[in-house]
Each structure stands twice: as structure tokens, then as C-alpha cells.
C-alpha positions in Angstrom: 0.1 -0.1 -0.2 3.0 2.6 0.9 4.4 1.5 -3.0 0.9 2.9 -4.6 0.9 5.8 -2.3 4.6 7.1 -3.6 3.9 5.8 -7.1 0.7 8.1 -7.0 2.5 10.7 -5.2 5.3 10.7 -7.7 2.4 10.6 -10.9 0.7 13.8 -9.5 4.3 15.9 -9.2 5.0 15.1 -12.3 2.0 16.1 -13.9 2.0 18.9 -12.0 5.5 19.6 -13.6 3.9 19.1 -17.0 0.9 21.0 -16.5 3.4 23.8 -15.6 5.7 23.7 -17.9 2.8 23.5 -20.7 0.9 26.6 -18.6 4.3 28.9 -18.9 5.2 28.2 -22.3 1.2 28.6 -23.8 0.6 32.3 -21.5 1.2 35.3 -23.5 1.7 37.4 -20.4 5.2 37.6 -19.4 4.5 38.1 -15.2 1.8 34.7 -15.1 4.5 32.7 -16.7 7.4 34.8 -14.3 5.4 33.3 -11.3 4.1 29.7 -12.8 8.1 29.3 -13.5 8.6 29.6 -10.1 5.8 27.3 -9.0 7.5 24.8 -11.7 11.0 25.2 -10.0 9.4 24.7 -6.5 7.7 21.3 -8.1 11.4 20.2 -9.3 12.5 20.7 -5.5 9.5 18.7 -4.3 10.7 16.3 -6.6 14.5 16.3 -6.0 13.5 16.1 -2.3 11.6 13.2 -3.2 14.6 11.0 -5.3 16.7 11.8 -1.8 18.7 15.2 -2.8 17.8 17.1 -0.1 20.8 19.8 -1.2 20.0 19.7 -4.5 16.3 20.4 -3.5 17.0 23.6 -1.5 19.5 25.0 -4.5 16.8 24.0 -6.6 14.5 26.1 -4.6 17.0 29.0 -3.8 18.1 29.3 -6.9 15.2 28.9 -9.6 12.2 29.5 -7.5 14.3 32.5 -6.0 16.9 34.2 -7.6 15.5 33.2 -11.3 12.2 35.0 -10.0 13.6 38.2 -8.4 15.8 38.1 -11.9 12.9 37.4 -14.1 10.9 40.1 -12.4 13.5 42.9 -12.7 13.6 42.0 -16.1 10.3 42.1 -16.1 10.4 45.9 -15.2 12.4 47.4 -18.0 10.5 45.5 -21.0 6.9 45.3 -20.0 4.9 42.2 -19.0 2.8 41.8 -22.7 4.9 39.5 -25.7 5.3 41.5 -28.8 4.1 39.2 -31.4 7.3 38.5 -33.7 7.6 39.7 -37.3 8.4 36.8 -38.7 7.2 33.9 -37.0 8.3 31.1 -39.0 12.1 31.4 -38.2 12.1 30.9 -34.8 10.1 27.9 -35.5 12.7 26.4 -38.1 15.1 27.3 -35.2 13.9 25.4 -33.3 12.8 22.4 -35.1 16.9 21.8 -36.3 18.0 22.1 -32.8 15.5 19.8 -31.6 16.1 17.4 -34.3 19.8 18.1 -33.5 19.0 17.5 -29.9 17.1 14.0 -30.7 20.1 13.0 -32.9 22.5 13.6 -30.1 20.9 11.1 -27.5 20.4 8.2 -30.1 24.1 7.3 -28.7 23.5 7.6 -25.4 23.8 4.8 -23.2 20.7 3.3 -21.8 19.3 5.4 -18.4 20.1 4.5 -15.3 22.8 2.0 -16.9 25.3 1.0 -13.9 27.9 -0.3 -17.0 28.0 3.0 -18.8 31.4 4.9 -18.6 29.9 8.4 -16.4 29.0 5.7 -14.0 32.5 3.6 -14.2 34.9 6.2 -14.1 34.4 7.9 -10.3 31.0 6.9 -9.3 32.1 4.0 -7.7 35.2 6.1 -5.7 32.3 8.4 -4.2 29.8 5.9 -3.4 32.3 3.4 -1.2 35.0 6.5 0.0 33.3 9.7 1.1 32.7 8.6 4.2 35.5 7.3 5.2 36.9 10.4 3.3 35.1 13.1 4.3 32.8 12.3 7.1 29.6 12.9 5.8 26.5 10.2 5.2 25.2 12.2 1.9 26.6 11.3 -1.0 25.3 14.6 -2.7 26.4 16.6 -0.1 29.9 14.8 0.0 30.1 15.7 -3.4 28.9 19.5 -3.5 31.1 20.6 -0.2 34.2 18.6 -0.4 35.4 16.4 -3.6 33.8 19.5 -6.5 34.0 22.6 -3.5 35.7 24.7 -6.2 33.2 24.3 -8.8 30.2 24.6 -5.8 32.3 28.4 -5.1 32.6 28.8 -8.4 28.5 28.2 -9.1 28.2 31.1 -6.6 30.4 33.5 -8.3 28.4 33.0 -11.2 25.3 33.6 -9.3 26.1 36.4 -7.3 27.8 38.5 -10.7 25.1 38.3 -12.5 22.5 39.3 -9.8 24.9 42.0 -9.2 24.5 43.1 -13.1 20.9 42.6 -13.3 21.6 45.3 -10.1 24.0 47.6 -12.3 21.5 47.6 -15.3 18.6 48.0 -13.3 20.6 51.0 -10.9 21.4 52.3 -14.5 18.5 53.8 -16.0 18.5 57.6 -13.7 16.4 60.1 -15.3 18.3 63.7 -14.7 16.3 65.7 -12.5 15.5 69.1 -13.8 17.2 72.4 -11.5 
């Protein structure tokens, strides 16, 4: 019974994710789309939590729902909330079609999803899984990888997000009107 409830919860969460993604793409109001993307990010954080990765869930909630929503709202202040129609609707559709075909073609050579014998799973993953507790003393493998093995990468990502936030604040603060004397 517990497995059935877990599966039903997963299916419900995935359904909500698909509905949010479609709603964000199909709406023409950019403010509504931004809010829906924030909800989508929180749903993704919930999915990561269900999958047993609380660190990734917290990062997704902070960056996806928090910082990204703030940055999108800041951009909407500069551009307006209504979508402007494209004068050439065929060109973007063509570019998207070519990109999608290329991505689908690129996935044909990938190993099966979750294959333990794939090259990516045989390189350093077994070492991280078996030795992270001995090396670092953190029981969660994801936390040990992010905080220790890949600590400089994580620091670099924080720096990139911080720089992006400062850049947006500078762009928003750069539009000052001259005061009449």
C-alpha cells in the first residue's frame, strides 16, 4: 500500500510539472509566465526531495524559485509584461525544429538511462559512493561531492550567480533620469 501511495504521489507531482511547463509556455502574459516558472521550480525542488537529494532540492528552491524569479521580475520592469508579436514567426519555429532534431539525434548514441555499466558510471562514481563516508565523514553522497570533492566548482557556481545578480542590479540602477534644476 505504501508503494502504491508513493507511486501515486510521484505521478501526481510529474503531472503537475507537465501542466506547469505547458502553462508557462502557452501563456502570453510574461508576468504570469514568470510566476508559473517559479511554481515549476518549487515543484522540481519537491521532486528532488522525493528522489532523496535534499541539497539539490534546497539549491533548486533558492536559485530556481528565488533568484531566478527575482531576476525575471527585474527584467519585466524594463521590458513590460506583454509579449510583443514576432514579425517573422516562421524563422524561430525553423530554428527550434532544427535544434530539436539535433538534440534528438545526439541522444541516440547515449547509454540506456540508469545503466550501471555506462562509462559515466564506471569512472569515479563507484569511488564516490564507497569512499565518501571514509574520506569526508558526511553520510549523504551528494553533500560530500558538492561540499568537498567538487567544492571549488560549487564555489564557482555561487560566484557566477552572485555576479549575475550584481550585473542585473547595475543594469536596473543605470537608468536614472536627470532631475530638473
